C-alpha positions in Angstrom: 1.0 42.9 -1.7 3.4 40.4 -3.3 2.5 36.8 -3.1 5.2 34.3 -3.4 4.7 30.6 -4.4 5.2 28.0 -1.7 7.7 26.1 -3.9 9.7 27.0 -7.0 8.8 25.3 -10.2 11.0 22.3 -11.1 11.0 19.6 -13.7 9.7 16.1 -13.0 12.4 13.5 -12.0 11.7 10.4 -14.0 14.5 8.6 -12.1 12.2 8.5 -9.1 9.6 6.5 -11.1 9.6 2.7 -11.1 7.5 0.2 -13.1 6.6 -2.8 -11.0 5.4 -6.0 -12.6 3.5 -8.2 -10.2 3.6 -12.0 -10.8 4.4 -11.7 -14.5 3.9 -15.0 -16.4 5.9 -14.5 -19.5 9.5 -13.3 -19.7 8.8 -11.7 -23.1 6.5 -9.2 -21.4 9.3 -8.3 -19.0 11.5 -7.6 -21.9 8.9 -5.6 -23.7 8.2 -3.6 -20.6 12.0 -2.8 -20.3 11.9 -1.5 -23.9 8.9 0.7 -23.0 10.7 2.1 -19.9 13.7 3.0 -22.1 11.5 4.8 -24.6 10.1 7.1 -22.0 13.0 7.8 -19.7 12.1 5.5 -16.8 15.2 3.6 -15.7 13.8 1.5 -12.8 12.1 -1.8 -13.4 11.0 -4.1 -10.6 9.7 -7.6 -11.0 7.8 -9.4 -8.2 7.5 -13.2 -8.0 7.9 -13.9 -11.8 7.1 -17.3 -13.2 10.2 -17.2 -15.4 13.3 -15.0 -15.9 14.5 -16.5 -19.1 17.2 -14.0 -20.0 17.3 -14.9 -23.7 13.6 -14.3 -24.1 13.7 -11.1 -22.0 16.6 -9.6 -23.8 15.2 -10.5 -27.2 12.1 -8.4 -26.5 14.0 -5.6 -24.7 16.1 -4.9 -27.8 19.3 -2.8 -27.5 17.6 0.2 -25.9 16.0 -1.8 -23.1 19.1 -3.9 -22.2 20.4 -1.5 -19.5 17.0 -1.6 -17.9 17.1 -5.4 -17.8 20.6 -5.4 -16.4 19.6 -3.1 -13.5 16.2 -4.8 -12.9 15.4 -5.7 -9.3 13.6 -8.9 -8.5 11.6 -9.5 -5.3 9.4 -12.4 -4.0 7.2 -10.2 -1.9 5.3 -7.1 -3.0 5.4 -5.3 0.3 9.1 -5.7 0.5 9.5 -4.3 -3.0 7.5 -1.2 -2.1 8.9 -0.4 1.3 11.2 2.5 0.2 8.6 4.1 -2.1 6.6 7.1 -0.9 3.6 6.7 -3.4 2.1 3.7 -5.1 -0.3 3.7 -8.1 -2.1 0.5 -9.2 -3.5 -0.3 -12.6 -6.6 -2.3 -13.5 -8.8 -3.1 -16.4 -11.6 -4.5 -14.2 -13.9 -1.8 -12.8 -16.3 -2.0 -9.9 -17.0 -0.6 -6.5 -14.3 -2.6 -4.8 -11.7 -1.6 -7.4 -12.3 2.1 -6.5 -10.9 3.5 -9.8 -10.8 7.3 -9.9 -8.3 8.3 -12.5 -7.2 7.8 -16.2 -3.5 8.1 -17.1 -4.0 11.6 -18.6 -5.6 12.8 -15.3 -3.0 11.4 -13.0 0.2 12.1 -15.0 0.6 15.8 -13.9 0.2 14.8 -10.2 2.8 12.0 -10.5 5.2 14.5 -12.1 4.8 16.8 -9.1 5.4 13.9 -6.7 8.4 12.7 -8.6 10.5 15.7 -7.7 10.9 14.6 -4.1 9.3 11.2 -3.9 9.8 7.7 -5.3 6.7 6.6 -7.1 5.9 2.9 -8.0 3.4 2.1 -10.7 2.1 -1.5 -10.4 1.0 -3.7 -13.3 -0.6 -7.1 -12.6 -0.5 -10.6 -13.9 -1.3 -11.1 -17.6 -4.3 -13.4 -16.7 -5.7 -11.9 -13.6 -4.2 -8.4 -13.2 -3.8 -7.0 -9.7 -5.8 -8.6 -6.9 -7.9 -6.5 -4.4 -5.2 -7.2 -1.9 -2.6 -5.7 -4.2 -4.8 -2.7 -4.9 -5.2 -2.3 -1.2 -1.5 -1.3 -1.1 -2.0 1.5 -3.6 -2.6 5.1 -2.9 -4.5 5.5 -6.2 -5.8 3.2 -8.9 -5.7 4.0 -12.7 -7.6 2.5 -15.6 -6.9 2.9 -19.3 -10.2 3.8 -21.2 -10.8 1.3 -24.0 -13.7 -0.2 -25.8 -15.5 -3.2 -24.2 -13.9 -5.6 -26.6 -10.3 -4.3 -26.1 -7.6 -6.2 -24.2 -4.2 -4.6 -23.6 -1.3 -6.7 -22.7 1.1 -5.6 -19.9 3.6 -3.9 -22.1 0.9 -2.0 -24.0 -0.5 -0.7 -20.7 3.0 0.4 -19.6 3.5 2.3 -22.9 0.2 4.2 -22.5 0.8 5.3 -18.9 4.5 6.2 -19.3 3.6 8.1 -22.5 1.2 10.4 -20.6 3.8 10.9 -17.8 6.5 11.7 -20.3 4.3 14.2 -22.1 4.0 16.2 -18.8 7.6 15.6 -17.6 9.1 18.5 -19.5 6.6 21.1 -18.0 7.6 23.0 -14.9 5.8 21.7 -11.8 5.4 22.7 -8.2 6.9 19.8 -6.3 4.9 18.0 -3.6 6.4 17.5 -0.2 8.6 14.5 0.6 6.1 11.9 1.9 6.5 9.0 4.4 7.7 5.8 2.9 5.5 2.7 2.5 7.4 1.0 5.3 6.5 3.8 7.7 2.9 3.9 6.4 2.5 0.1 6.8 3.3 0.4 10.5 0.9 3.2 10.9 -1.9 1.4 9.1 -1.4 -1.7 11.3 -1.6 0.5 14.4 -4.8 2.2 13.1 -6.3 -1.2 12.4 -5.5 -2.4 15.9 -7.1 0.8 17.3 -10.2 0.4 15.2 -10.6 -3.2 16.3 -10.1 -2.2 20.0 -12.9 0.3 19.8 -15.0 -2.1 17.7 -15.2 0.3 14.8 -14.9 -1.6 11.5 -18.5 -1.1 10.2 -18.1 -3.2 7.1 -18.3 -7.0 6.4 -15.3 -6.8 4.1 -12.3 -5.7 6.2 -9.9 -5.5 3.2 -12.3 -3.0 1.5 -12.7 -1.0 4.7 -9.0 -0.7 5.3 -8.5 0.2 1.6 -11.0 3.0 2.1 -9.0 4.3 5.0 -5.7 4.1 3.1 -7.1 6.0 0.1 -8.5 8.7 2.5 -5.3 9.2 4.3 -3.2 9.1 1.1 -5.0 12.2 0.0 -3.5 14.1 3.0 0.1 13.5 1.7 1.4 12.5 5.1 5.1 13.2 5.9 7.2 11.1 8.3 6.5 13.5 11.1 2.7 13.4 10.6 2.8 9.6 10.5 4.5 9.5 13.9 1.9 11.9 15.3 -0.9 9.5 14.2 1.0 6.5 15.5 1.5 8.3 18.9 -2.2 9.2 19.1 -3.3 5.6 18.4 -0.8 4.1 20.8 -1.9 6.6 23.5 -5.6 5.7 22.9 -4.8 2.0 23.1 -2.9 2.6 26.3 -5.9 4.5 27.8 -8.1 1.5 26.8 -5.8 -0.9 28.5 -4.9 -2.5 25.2 -1.5 -3.5 23.9 -0.2 -3.7 20.3 2.8 -5.9 19.4 4.5 -5.5 16.1 7.2 -7.8 14.7 10.7 -7.0 15.8 11.5 -5.8 12.3 8.7 -3.3 12.3 9.6 -2.1 15.8 13.0 -1.3 14.4 11.7 0.6 11.4 13.2 4.1 10.9 11.6 6.7 13.1 13.4 9.8 12.0 11.6 12.6 10.2 12.9 12.6 6.6 10.8 15.5 5.4 12.8 18.6 4.5 10.1 20.9 6.0 6.8 20.4 7.6 4.0 19.3 5.3 1.9 22.3 6.0 4.7 24.6 4.8 5.4 22.7 1.7 1.9 22.2 0.4 0.6 24.7 -2.2 -2.8 26.1 -1.3 
């Protein structure tokens, strides 16, 4: 019996990757990050709530190769707004601990991100130079990565970007089996708010730290690689359960108008390799 693969091997699409700097303090680090992106074929740089956008300092560190990245750089004041059109989000941290929930090194996660990049936009978050990403920021991430170093080591933002993009670039030329097109962060955000309302309605949040509890739920569901169609199924189930309990959920008008079409090319079950 001939067994055919679920999907044909393809090459990673680095154009679907974006480096996101959250609350950067120094414009020099923005420029150095742009240079790192150019070195490894990543053309998308997003800056969220920067303290300074001194163009002279940014361009000096970006050098000639990084200037196109700087010129096309997008700036947002809100992280959730910056991530709304991405299907997958990876956070980075140097601080370990139970609440950080770090599971991967750059070498481990690089092949998976290459598979995702064929059909999905992937954001890689890097935090503030002084404090890194907060627990709230990491709560928006599907996975968290740390770079193994000695206890005395301290990487700056641009160095961390280089290490992670290098690992991705090493795998990008290898044929991969693409992952299905996933739901966007905008669609997932609505789903998570409905799930949160449902859990509160049935009094099932067995944890004193709600942020950590909801982060656990997000990480669990992100492993299922939910498509738009599956997100709508979960939303419908939760809304029906709330209706049966006599509860109502009210989202903002902007969220109510969020796209509801199924953007996946095929169903998730058909696309996923076994």
